[in-house]
LUMMARVO-591237 format. One record per residue (C-alpha): residue number from 1; residue in three letters; x, y, z. Coordinates in steps of 0.1 Angstrom, whole numbers, plus 2048, in hexadecimal, padded with zeros to 3 digits. Each point is the difference from the previous one (the first is absolute). Layout:
N
seq->NUM | type->ALA | u->X | v->Y | w->Z
...
//
This chain:
416
seq->1 | type->MET | u->615 | v->C9F | w->A34
seq->2 | type->SER | u->7E3 | v->819 | w->7FC
seq->3 | type->SER | u->80C | v->810 | w->7E2
seq->4 | type->THR | u->7F2 | v->7EF | w->7E2
seq->5 | type->SER | u->810 | v->80C | w->7E1
seq->6 | type->VAL | u->827 | v->80B | w->7F7
seq->7 | type->CYS | u->80C | v->812 | w->7E5
seq->8 | type->VAL | u->828 | v->7FF | w->7FA
seq->9 | type->VAL | u->809 | v->81D | w->7E8
seq->10 | type->GLY | u->825 | v->7F5 | w->7EE
seq->11 | type->LEU | u->7FC | v->7D8 | w->7F6
seq->12 | type->GLY | u->828 | v->7FC | w->7FE
seq->13 | type->TYR | u->817 | v->7EA | w->811
seq->14 | type->ILE | u->7F1 | v->805 | w->823
seq->15 | type->GLY | u->7DD | v->810 | w->7F8
seq->16 | type->LEU | u->7F7 | v->7E4 | w->7E7
seq->17 | type->PRO | u->807 | v->7E4 | w->81C
seq->18 | type->THR | u->7F2 | v->810 | w->81B
seq->19 | type->ALA | u->7E4 | v->804 | w->7EF
seq->20 | type->ALA | u->7F9 | v->7DB | w->7F7
seq->21 | type->ILE | u->806 | v->7F2 | w->824
seq->22 | type->LEU | u->7E5 | v->818 | w->80B
seq->23 | type->ALA | u->7EC | v->7F1 | w->7E6
seq->24 | type->SER | u->80B | v->7DE | w->80B
seq->25 | type->ASN | u->7F2 | v->805 | w->821
seq->26 | type->GLY | u->7E2 | v->80B | w->7F5
seq->27 | type->VAL | u->803 | v->827 | w->7FE
seq->28 | type->GLU | u->7EE | v->813 | w->7E3
seq->29 | type->VAL | u->81F | v->80F | w->7F0
seq->30 | type->ILE | u->801 | v->81B | w->7E0
seq->31 | type->GLY | u->821 | v->800 | w->7F7
seq->32 | type->VAL | u->80A | v->821 | w->7E9
seq->33 | type->ASP | u->81D | v->809 | w->7E9
seq->34 | type->ILE | u->802 | v->81C | w->7EB
seq->35 | type->ASN | u->811 | v->7E8 | w->7E3
seq->36 | type->GLU | u->7E4 | v->7F3 | w->7F4
seq->37 | type->ARG | u->818 | v->7DD | w->7F1
seq->38 | type->THR | u->800 | v->7F7 | w->827
seq->39 | type->VAL | u->7DA | v->803 | w->803
seq->40 | type->GLU | u->7F9 | v->7ED | w->7E4
seq->41 | type->ALA | u->816 | v->7E4 | w->80C
seq->42 | type->VAL | u->7F7 | v->7FE | w->822
seq->43 | type->ASN | u->7DA | v->7FC | w->7F6
seq->44 | type->ARG | u->80A | v->7E6 | w->7ED
seq->45 | type->GLY | u->811 | v->7F0 | w->817
seq->46 | type->ASP | u->825 | v->804 | w->7F8
seq->47 | type->VAL | u->81C | v->811 | w->811
seq->48 | type->PRO | u->813 | v->819 | w->7ED
seq->49 | type->PHE | u->823 | v->7F7 | w->810
seq->50 | type->VAL | u->812 | v->7E1 | w->80F
seq->51 | type->GLU | u->7FB | v->7F8 | w->825
seq->52 | type->PRO | u->7F8 | v->7DA | w->80A
seq->53 | type->ASP | u->7DE | v->7F9 | w->80F
seq->54 | type->SER | u->7F4 | v->81F | w->7F4
seq->55 | type->ALA | u->7EF | v->7F7 | w->7E1
seq->56 | type->THR | u->7ED | v->7E0 | w->811
seq->57 | type->THR | u->7F3 | v->81C | w->81A
seq->58 | type->VAL | u->7F4 | v->81A | w->7E8
seq->59 | type->ALA | u->7F0 | v->7E8 | w->7EB
seq->60 | type->GLY | u->7ED | v->7ED | w->81D
seq->61 | type->ALA | u->7F1 | v->826 | w->80C
seq->62 | type->VAL | u->7F7 | v->80A | w->7DE
seq->63 | type->THR | u->7F2 | v->7DC | w->7FA
seq->64 | type->GLN | u->7EA | v->805 | w->821
seq->65 | type->GLY | u->7F8 | v->824 | w->7F8
seq->66 | type->THR | u->80D | v->811 | w->81E
seq->67 | type->LEU | u->820 | v->811 | w->7EB
seq->68 | type->ARG | u->7F9 | v->815 | w->7E3
seq->69 | type->ALA | u->813 | v->81B | w->7F1
seq->70 | type->THR | u->7F8 | v->824 | w->7F0
seq->71 | type->THR | u->815 | v->820 | w->7F5
seq->72 | type->LYS | u->7ED | v->817 | w->81A
seq->73 | type->PRO | u->7F9 | v->7FF | w->82A
seq->74 | type->GLU | u->7E0 | v->7F7 | w->806
seq->75 | type->PRO | u->7EF | v->804 | w->823
seq->76 | type->ALA | u->808 | v->7E9 | w->81F
seq->77 | type->ASP | u->806 | v->7F9 | w->820
seq->78 | type->VAL | u->824 | v->7FF | w->802
seq->79 | type->PHE | u->819 | v->80D | w->7E5
seq->80 | type->ILE | u->826 | v->7F7 | w->7F8
seq->81 | type->VAL | u->816 | v->812 | w->7F5
seq->82 | type->ALA | u->81D | v->7ED | w->7F1
seq->83 | type->VAL | u->80F | v->817 | w->7E5
seq->84 | type->PRO | u->824 | v->80B | w->7F3
seq->85 | type->THR | u->817 | v->818 | w->818
seq->86 | type->PRO | u->81F | v->807 | w->7EB
seq->87 | type->PHE | u->81A | v->818 | w->808
seq->88 | type->THR | u->80A | v->81F | w->7E8
seq->89 | type->ASP | u->81E | v->804 | w->7F0
seq->90 | type->GLY | u->80E | v->812 | w->822
seq->91 | type->HIS | u->7F5 | v->7E5 | w->816
seq->92 | type->ARG | u->7E3 | v->810 | w->807
seq->93 | type->PRO | u->7E2 | v->7EE | w->807
seq->94 | type->ASP | u->7DE | v->802 | w->7E7
seq->95 | type->LEU | u->7E1 | v->7F9 | w->80D
seq->96 | type->SER | u->7ED | v->810 | w->7E3
seq->97 | type->TYR | u->7F1 | v->7D9 | w->7FF
seq->98 | type->ILE | u->7F3 | v->7FE | w->820
seq->99 | type->GLN | u->7F3 | v->822 | w->7FD
seq->100 | type->ALA | u->7EC | v->7F3 | w->7E1
seq->101 | type->ALA | u->7F4 | v->7E4 | w->80C
seq->102 | type->ALA | u->7F7 | v->814 | w->824
seq->103 | type->GLU | u->7EC | v->81C | w->7E6
seq->104 | type->ALA | u->7EE | v->7DF | w->7ED
seq->105 | type->ILE | u->7F3 | v->7F0 | w->81F
seq->106 | type->ALA | u->7F3 | v->81F | w->816
seq->107 | type->PRO | u->7DF | v->803 | w->7ED
seq->108 | type->HIS | u->7F7 | v->7DB | w->805
seq->109 | type->LEU | u->80A | v->804 | w->829
seq->110 | type->SER | u->7E5 | v->7FE | w->814
seq->111 | type->ALA | u->7FE | v->7FF | w->826
seq->112 | type->GLU | u->817 | v->7EB | w->813
seq->113 | type->ALA | u->80F | v->7F8 | w->7E3
seq->114 | type->LEU | u->823 | v->7EE | w->803
seq->115 | type->VAL | u->822 | v->80E | w->7EB
seq->116 | type->ILE | u->81C | v->7EF | w->803
seq->117 | type->LEU | u->81D | v->809 | w->7F1
seq->118 | type->GLU | u->818 | v->7DF | w->7F7
seq->119 | type->SER | u->81A | v->813 | w->7EA
seq->120 | type->THR | u->821 | v->802 | w->80E
seq->121 | type->SER | u->803 | v->826 | w->809
seq->122 | type->PRO | u->811 | v->81D | w->814
seq->123 | type->PRO | u->7FD | v->80B | w->81E
seq->124 | type->GLN | u->7DB | v->812 | w->802
seq->125 | type->ALA | u->7F4 | v->7F4 | w->7DC
seq->126 | type->THR | u->7DF | v->7F1 | w->814
seq->127 | type->GLN | u->7F7 | v->820 | w->80F
seq->128 | type->GLN | u->80C | v->813 | w->7DF
seq->129 | type->MET | u->7E4 | v->7E3 | w->7EE
seq->130 | type->ALA | u->7E5 | v->809 | w->81C
seq->131 | type->GLU | u->805 | v->827 | w->7F9
seq->132 | type->TRP | u->7FC | v->7FB | w->7D9
seq->133 | type->ILE | u->7E1 | v->7EC | w->808
seq->134 | type->LEU | u->7F2 | v->81A | w->818
seq->135 | type->ALA | u->808 | v->818 | w->7E8
seq->136 | type->ALA | u->7E9 | v->7F2 | w->7E3
seq->137 | type->ARG | u->7E9 | v->7F5 | w->81F
seq->138 | type->PRO | u->7F7 | v->81E | w->816
seq->139 | type->ASP | u->7E3 | v->7EE | w->810
seq->140 | type->LEU | u->818 | v->7E6 | w->809
seq->141 | type->SER | u->814 | v->7FF | w->81D
seq->142 | type->LEU | u->818 | v->7EA | w->815
seq->143 | type->ASP | u->7F0 | v->809 | w->828
seq->144 | type->GLY | u->7DD | v->804 | w->7F5
seq->145 | type->SER | u->802 | v->826 | w->808
seq->146 | type->GLU | u->7E8 | v->819 | w->7F7
seq->147 | type->GLY | u->7E6 | v->7E9 | w->7F7
seq->148 | type->ARG | u->814 | v->7F1 | w->7E4
seq->149 | type->ALA | u->801 | v->7DC | w->7F5
seq->150 | type->ARG | u->81D | v->7EA | w->810
seq->151 | type->ILE | u->819 | v->7EE | w->7EB
seq->152 | type->HIS | u->81B | v->7EB | w->808
seq->153 | type->VAL | u->829 | v->801 | w->7F5
seq->154 | type->ALA | u->819 | v->7EA | w->804
seq->155 | type->HIS | u->824 | v->7EF | w->7F4
seq->156 | type->CYS | u->807 | v->7DB | w->7F9
seq->157 | type->PRO | u->81D | v->7FE | w->7F1
seq->158 | type->GLU | u->80A | v->7DF | w->7EA
seq->159 | type->ARG | u->81B | v->7ED | w->80D
seq->160 | type->VAL | u->803 | v->7E5 | w->7E3
seq->161 | type->LEU | u->81A | v->7EE | w->7ED
seq->162 | type->PRO | u->7F7 | v->7FF | w->7DC
seq->163 | type->GLY | u->800 | v->7DC | w->7F9
seq->164 | type->ARG | u->7EC | v->7F7 | w->821
seq->165 | type->VAL | u->7E7 | v->81B | w->7FD
seq->166 | type->MET | u->7E0 | v->7E7 | w->804
seq->167 | type->ILE | u->811 | v->7EF | w->81F
seq->168 | type->GLU | u->80E | v->820 | w->813
seq->169 | type->LEU | u->7E2 | v->812 | w->7FE
seq->170 | type->VAL | u->7EF | v->7E7 | w->811
seq->171 | type->THR | u->817 | v->7F7 | w->816
seq->172 | type->ASN | u->815 | v->81D | w->80C
seq->173 | type->ASP | u->7FD | v->818 | w->81A
seq->174 | type->ARG | u->7EE | v->821 | w->7F5
seq->175 | type->ILE | u->806 | v->821 | w->80D
seq->176 | type->VAL | u->7E3 | v->818 | w->801
seq->177 | type->GLY | u->801 | v->826 | w->808
seq->178 | type->GLY | u->7E1 | v->813 | w->801
seq->179 | type->LEU | u->7FE | v->828 | w->800
seq->180 | type->THR | u->7E5 | v->7F7 | w->821
seq->181 | type->ALA | u->7FF | v->7E0 | w->815
seq->182 | type->ASP | u->7DE | v->7F8 | w->7F4
seq->183 | type->ALA | u->811 | v->802 | w->7DE
seq->184 | type->ALA | u->81A | v->7E7 | w->805
seq->185 | type->GLU | u->7E9 | v->7E9 | w->813
seq->186 | type->ARG | u->7E7 | v->801 | w->7E0
seq->187 | type->ALA | u->81E | v->7F6 | w->7EB
seq->188 | type->LYS | u->80B | v->7E5 | w->818
seq->189 | type->GLU | u->7DC | v->7F0 | w->7F9
seq->190 | type->LEU | u->802 | v->800 | w->7DB
seq->191 | type->TYR | u->824 | v->7EF | w->801
seq->192 | type->GLN | u->7F6 | v->7E3 | w->81B
seq->193 | type->VAL | u->7ED | v->7F4 | w->7E1
seq->194 | type->PHE | u->81C | v->7EF | w->7F2
seq->195 | type->CYS | u->81D | v->80B | w->816
seq->196 | type->GLN | u->811 | v->7E3 | w->816
seq->197 | type->GLY | u->81A | v->815 | w->80A
seq->198 | type->GLU | u->800 | v->816 | w->81D
seq->199 | type->ILE | u->7F0 | v->823 | w->7FC
seq->200 | type->LEU | u->815 | v->81F | w->810
seq->201 | type->LEU | u->7EE | v->81B | w->809
seq->202 | type->THR | u->811 | v->824 | w->7FD
seq->203 | type->ASP | u->7FE | v->829 | w->7F0
seq->204 | type->ALA | u->801 | v->801 | w->7DB
seq->205 | type->VAL | u->81F | v->814 | w->805
seq->206 | type->THR | u->814 | v->7E5 | w->810
seq->207 | type->ALA | u->7EF | v->7E3 | w->7E8
seq->208 | type->GLU | u->80D | v->814 | w->7E3
seq->209 | type->MET | u->823 | v->803 | w->80D
seq->210 | type->ALA | u->802 | v->7DB | w->80F
seq->211 | type->LYS | u->7FB | v->7F3 | w->7D7
seq->212 | type->LEU | u->81D | v->81C | w->7F8
seq->213 | type->VAL | u->817 | v->7F1 | w->81D
seq->214 | type->GLU | u->7F9 | v->7D9 | w->7F5
seq->215 | type->ASN | u->80A | v->807 | w->7DD
seq->216 | type->SER | u->81D | v->81A | w->80A
seq->217 | type->TYR | u->810 | v->7E6 | w->81A
seq->218 | type->ARG | u->801 | v->7EB | w->7E0
seq->219 | type->ASP | u->80D | v->819 | w->7E8
seq->220 | type->VAL | u->81F | v->806 | w->81C
seq->221 | type->ASN | u->805 | v->7DA | w->802
seq->222 | type->ILE | u->802 | v->7FA | w->7DA
seq->223 | type->ALA | u->816 | v->821 | w->7F9
seq->224 | type->PHE | u->81C | v->7ED | w->81C
seq->225 | type->ALA | u->7FF | v->7E5 | w->7E8
seq->226 | type->ASN | u->803 | v->811 | w->7E1
seq->227 | type->GLU | u->81A | v->814 | w->80E
seq->228 | type->LEU | u->815 | v->7E0 | w->80B
seq->229 | type->SER | u->7FB | v->7F7 | w->7DB
seq->230 | type->LEU | u->811 | v->81A | w->7F5
seq->231 | type->ILE | u->81F | v->800 | w->818
seq->232 | type->SER | u->7FF | v->7DA | w->7FC
seq->233 | type->ALA | u->804 | v->806 | w->7DD
seq->234 | type->ASP | u->81D | v->815 | w->806
seq->235 | type->LEU | u->814 | v->7E9 | w->813
seq->236 | type->GLY | u->7FB | v->7E0 | w->7EB
seq->237 | type->ILE | u->7E8 | v->7F0 | w->81A
seq->238 | type->ASP | u->7E0 | v->7EB | w->7F8
seq->239 | type->VAL | u->7E5 | v->816 | w->813
seq->240 | type->TRP | u->7E8 | v->7E1 | w->801
seq->241 | type->GLU | u->81A | v->7E9 | w->80F
seq->242 | type->LEU | u->80C | v->81E | w->81B
seq->243 | type->ILE | u->7DA | v->807 | w->807
seq->244 | type->ARG | u->7F7 | v->7D9 | w->807
seq->245 | type->LEU | u->81F | v->7FF | w->817
seq->246 | type->ALA | u->7F3 | v->821 | w->810
seq->247 | type->ASN | u->7DE | v->7F5 | w->807
seq->248 | type->HIS | u->812 | v->7E0 | w->813
seq->249 | type->HIS | u->7FF | v->817 | w->820
seq->250 | type->PRO | u->7DE | v->7F8 | w->814
seq->251 | type->ARG | u->7FC | v->82D | w->7FE
seq->252 | type->VAL | u->80B | v->807 | w->7DF
seq->253 | type->ASN | u->7E5 | v->7FC | w->7E4
seq->254 | type->ILE | u->80D | v->812 | w->7DF
seq->255 | type->LEU | u->7EB | v->806 | w->7E2
seq->256 | type->GLN | u->804 | v->7F4 | w->7DD
seq->257 | type->PRO | u->811 | v->81B | w->7E6
seq->258 | type->GLY | u->7F0 | v->804 | w->7DF
seq->259 | type->PRO | u->805 | v->81E | w->7E2
seq->260 | type->GLY | u->7E9 | v->818 | w->814
seq->261 | type->VAL | u->7DC | v->803 | w->813
seq->262 | type->GLY | u->7DE | v->801 | w->7F0
seq->263 | type->GLY | u->7DF | v->7FB | w->802
seq->264 | type->HIS | u->7E4 | v->818 | w->80A
seq->265 | type->CYS | u->80B | v->7FD | w->826
seq->266 | type->ILE | u->821 | v->801 | w->80C
seq->267 | type->ALA | u->811 | v->816 | w->7E2
seq->268 | type->VAL | u->7E3 | v->81B | w->808
seq->269 | type->ASP | u->7F3 | v->7FD | w->826
seq->270 | type->PRO | u->821 | v->80E | w->80F
seq->271 | type->TRP | u->7FF | v->822 | w->7EC
seq->272 | type->PHE | u->7E0 | v->803 | w->813
seq->273 | type->ILE | u->814 | v->802 | w->81F
seq->274 | type->VAL | u->81D | v->810 | w->7EF
seq->275 | type->ASP | u->7E6 | v->81D | w->7F7
seq->276 | type->ALA | u->7ED | v->801 | w->821
seq->277 | type->ALA | u->822 | v->804 | w->818
seq->278 | type->PRO | u->81C | v->809 | w->7E4
seq->279 | type->LYS | u->817 | v->80E | w->81B
seq->280 | type->ARG | u->7FE | v->7E2 | w->817
seq->281 | type->ALA | u->7FD | v->7E0 | w->7E5
seq->282 | type->GLN | u->825 | v->800 | w->7FB
seq->283 | type->LEU | u->801 | v->7DC | w->7FD
seq->284 | type->ILE | u->7E3 | v->7FA | w->7F1
seq->285 | type->ARG | u->80E | v->814 | w->7E5
seq->286 | type->THR | u->81F | v->7F3 | w->7FD
seq->287 | type->ALA | u->7F1 | v->7E0 | w->7FB
seq->288 | type->ARG | u->7EF | v->80A | w->7E0
seq->289 | type->GLU | u->818 | v->80F | w->7ED
seq->290 | type->VAL | u->816 | v->7E1 | w->809
seq->291 | type->ASN | u->7E3 | v->7ED | w->7F0
seq->292 | type->ASP | u->7FD | v->815 | w->7E4
seq->293 | type->ALA | u->820 | v->802 | w->7F7
seq->294 | type->LYS | u->803 | v->7D9 | w->7FD
seq->295 | type->PRO | u->7F2 | v->7FE | w->7D8
seq->296 | type->GLU | u->81B | v->819 | w->7FC
seq->297 | type->TYR | u->818 | v->7EB | w->806
seq->298 | type->VAL | u->7F3 | v->7DE | w->7F3
seq->299 | type->ILE | u->800 | v->816 | w->7D9
seq->300 | type->SER | u->820 | v->80B | w->804
seq->301 | type->ARG | u->80B | v->7D8 | w->805
seq->302 | type->VAL | u->7EF | v->7FB | w->7E0
seq->303 | type->LYS | u->80A | v->81D | w->7F2
seq->304 | type->ALA | u->824 | v->7F4 | w->802
seq->305 | type->HIS | u->7FC | v->7E1 | w->7F3
seq->306 | type->ALA | u->7EA | v->80A | w->7E5
seq->307 | type->ASP | u->821 | v->815 | w->7F0
seq->308 | type->ARG | u->80C | v->7E1 | w->7F8
seq->309 | type->PHE | u->7E5 | v->7F7 | w->7E2
seq->310 | type->LYS | u->7F7 | v->814 | w->7E2
seq->311 | type->ALA | u->7DC | v->7F7 | w->804
seq->312 | type->PRO | u->7FD | v->7EF | w->823
seq->313 | type->ARG | u->7E2 | v->7EA | w->807
seq->314 | type->ILE | u->7F5 | v->805 | w->821
seq->315 | type->ALA | u->7E7 | v->7E9 | w->811
seq->316 | type->VAL | u->7EE | v->80D | w->81A
seq->317 | type->LEU | u->7EF | v->7E6 | w->819
seq->318 | type->GLY | u->7E7 | v->813 | w->815
seq->319 | type->LEU | u->7EA | v->820 | w->7FE
seq->320 | type->ALA | u->7E6 | v->7FE | w->81B
seq->321 | type->PHE | u->80E | v->812 | w->822
seq->322 | type->LYS | u->7FE | v->7DF | w->812
seq->323 | type->PRO | u->800 | v->7D7 | w->7F7
seq->324 | type->ASP | u->7E1 | v->7ED | w->7F4
seq->325 | type->ILE | u->7EA | v->81E | w->7FC
seq->326 | type->ASP | u->7F5 | v->818 | w->7DF
seq->327 | type->ASP | u->800 | v->824 | w->818
seq->328 | type->LEU | u->81B | v->816 | w->7EA
seq->329 | type->ARG | u->7FA | v->821 | w->818
seq->330 | type->GLU | u->820 | v->80F | w->80D
seq->331 | type->SER | u->815 | v->7E1 | w->7F0
seq->332 | type->PRO | u->825 | v->807 | w->802
seq->333 | type->ALA | u->800 | v->7E2 | w->7E7
seq->334 | type->LEU | u->7E7 | v->811 | w->7E4
seq->335 | type->ALA | u->812 | v->822 | w->809
seq->336 | type->ILE | u->827 | v->7EF | w->7F8
seq->337 | type->THR | u->7F4 | v->7EF | w->7DE
seq->338 | type->THR | u->7F2 | v->822 | w->7F1
seq->339 | type->ARG | u->81F | v->810 | w->80E
seq->340 | type->LEU | u->817 | v->7E3 | w->7E9
seq->341 | type->ALA | u->7E7 | v->802 | w->7E5
seq->342 | type->ASP | u->805 | v->82A | w->800
seq->343 | type->GLU | u->826 | v->7FF | w->807
seq->344 | type->ILE | u->80D | v->7E1 | w->7F1
seq->345 | type->GLU | u->808 | v->80D | w->7DE
seq->346 | type->GLY | u->7F8 | v->7E1 | w->7E5
seq->347 | type->ALA | u->7F1 | v->7EB | w->81D
seq->348 | type->THR | u->7E7 | v->7E3 | w->7FD
seq->349 | type->ILE | u->7EF | v->7FB | w->820
seq->350 | type->TYR | u->7ED | v->7DD | w->804
seq->351 | type->ALA | u->7E9 | v->806 | w->81E
seq->352 | type->VAL | u->7F7 | v->7E1 | w->80F
seq->353 | type->GLU | u->7E0 | v->805 | w->818
seq->354 | type->PRO | u->7E8 | v->7E1 | w->806
seq->355 | type->HIS | u->7E4 | v->811 | w->80C
seq->356 | type->ILE | u->7F5 | v->817 | w->7E7
seq->357 | type->LEU | u->7F5 | v->7FF | w->7DD
seq->358 | type->GLU | u->809 | v->81B | w->7EF
seq->359 | type->LEU | u->81F | v->81F | w->808
seq->360 | type->PRO | u->7F7 | v->81E | w->817
seq->361 | type->ARG | u->7F6 | v->820 | w->7ED
seq->362 | type->VAL | u->824 | v->80B | w->807
seq->363 | type->LEU | u->80E | v->7E6 | w->7ED
seq->364 | type->ALA | u->7E9 | v->7F4 | w->7EB
seq->365 | type->ASP | u->806 | v->817 | w->7DE
seq->366 | type->ARG | u->825 | v->7F4 | w->801
seq->367 | type->ALA | u->813 | v->7EC | w->7E2
seq->368 | type->ASP | u->81B | v->7FD | w->81A
seq->369 | type->VAL | u->7EC | v->7EE | w->81A
seq->370 | type->ARG | u->7ED | v->7DE | w->7FE
seq->371 | type->LEU | u->7ED | v->7EE | w->814
seq->372 | type->THR | u->807 | v->7DE | w->7FE
seq->373 | type->ASN | u->807 | v->7DA | w->816
seq->374 | type->LEU | u->820 | v->7FB | w->819
seq->375 | type->ASN | u->810 | v->7E3 | w->7E6
seq->376 | type->SER | u->7FB | v->816 | w->7DF
seq->377 | type->ALA | u->80C | v->820 | w->817
seq->378 | type->VAL | u->820 | v->7F2 | w->80C
seq->379 | type->ASP | u->80B | v->7EC | w->7E4
seq->380 | type->ASP | u->800 | v->81A | w->7E9
seq->381 | type->ALA | u->810 | v->816 | w->818
seq->382 | type->ASP | u->824 | v->80C | w->80B
seq->383 | type->ILE | u->7F8 | v->815 | w->821
seq->384 | type->VAL | u->7E9 | v->7ED | w->814
seq->385 | type->LEU | u->7F0 | v->81A | w->81C
seq->386 | type->VAL | u->7ED | v->7EC | w->81F
seq->387 | type->LEU | u->7E6 | v->81B | w->811
seq->388 | type->VAL | u->7E5 | v->7EF | w->810
seq->389 | type->ASP | u->802 | v->7DF | w->80E
seq->390 | type->HIS | u->7E0 | v->7EF | w->7F2
seq->391 | type->THR | u->7FC | v->7DB | w->806
seq->392 | type->GLU | u->802 | v->7F6 | w->7DD
seq->393 | type->PHE | u->825 | v->80E | w->801
seq->394 | type->LYS | u->809 | v->7F0 | w->81E
seq->395 | type->GLN | u->7F2 | v->7DD | w->7F4
seq->396 | type->ALA | u->80E | v->805 | w->7DB
seq->397 | type->ASP | u->814 | v->7E2 | w->7F3
seq->398 | type->ARG | u->823 | v->814 | w->7FF
seq->399 | type->LYS | u->811 | v->7E5 | w->7E7
seq->400 | type->PRO | u->7F0 | v->80C | w->7DD
seq->401 | type->LEU | u->801 | v->827 | w->80C
seq->402 | type->ARG | u->82A | v->7FE | w->7F8
seq->403 | type->LEU | u->806 | v->817 | w->81C
seq->404 | type->ARG | u->824 | v->7FF | w->804
seq->405 | type->GLU | u->803 | v->80C | w->7DA
seq->406 | type->LYS | u->7EC | v->821 | w->80A
seq->407 | type->ILE | u->807 | v->81C | w->819
seq->408 | type->VAL | u->7E6 | v->7F8 | w->821
seq->409 | type->ILE | u->7F4 | v->822 | w->80F
seq->410 | type->ASP | u->7EB | v->7F1 | w->81A
seq->411 | type->THR | u->7F7 | v->817 | w->81B
seq->412 | type->LYS | u->7ED | v->7EE | w->810
seq->413 | type->GLY | u->815 | v->7DE | w->807
seq->414 | type->VAL | u->7EB | v->7EB | w->7EE
seq->415 | type->TRP | u->819 | v->7EE | w->7EF
seq->416 | type->ARG | u->820 | v->804 | w->811
//
């Protein structure tokens, strides 16, 4: 690879692992984050979140001097933008973080610099990022026209599973889409430093759409399972048994239901397609609505049982959006827990989340919500609500928990 330095903007669940893997392969990496605590943690060789194997890689890269962090971008040959792309209240894409990153790196770009947008983005976001950069730097261009220095801009969406990020960043196939063919080739050259999977080249808009399609496909399939769980409950059928039997068909593979859909990808990305094509994306919109409605159903079940108690004690097992991680972004479990605390008068909530040390801000100052361990929570509870299938819950010795004496609402089929 001809490039010798990379500046990664955004040291979150994707940016930091990417920076660490590049650095562990001998690339000089500057990590940038506006959160000073994150910067300080990285410079100590620590990882400010839970992701298997990331701590060893980060610590090693910092020790060998190929990774350091700061709060402001610095000149580099390659810039990777890995910042959040949330949506607004109306499910419209919010590109303000991308714009801020583009304007922050613009002063540090030189001729032939490569800028890669890794943030999951709506169609045309990469082009928009390039326009923000060129507006800040009119001396640059994408094609070298009018004697201006050329830069290369591409999109490479991450396609990794939380809990397996350090593995899948290396082994997964990568989609690379350039605003120009040269940009795609330059980005491919970078990812070849560590990527063992196939690197597939296309244009930027198709690359953006590919990631959205992947997560929308999964969302639609989860919605089928979640809707099936509601129908099964009405008919008195064990939905997990039903799915197990149906999946014996050689061409059927139904996913597992849950309390909703969370995380910063599946719960968000389909809305980007709906926003881009509101009249066409009927199935995608409906799937989102089905999955977004599931938490309300869970809350109604808990309330129905809580009415039996003057001061109900509710053990809530899991706050993360999926098992064995500490990521609470867009978590239906967290949203359900917050709603229960808000809406059930006199209730005490015993929250069990083995991957965090303190309650998230939305729950932290509440006297009626306590972070505790599994055995204590279940022992004190009238109602046990399972929201996340953490390994700790699945492997727990159920005999001392005396579950037969409790009202158990198991949204993940952990203790069925």
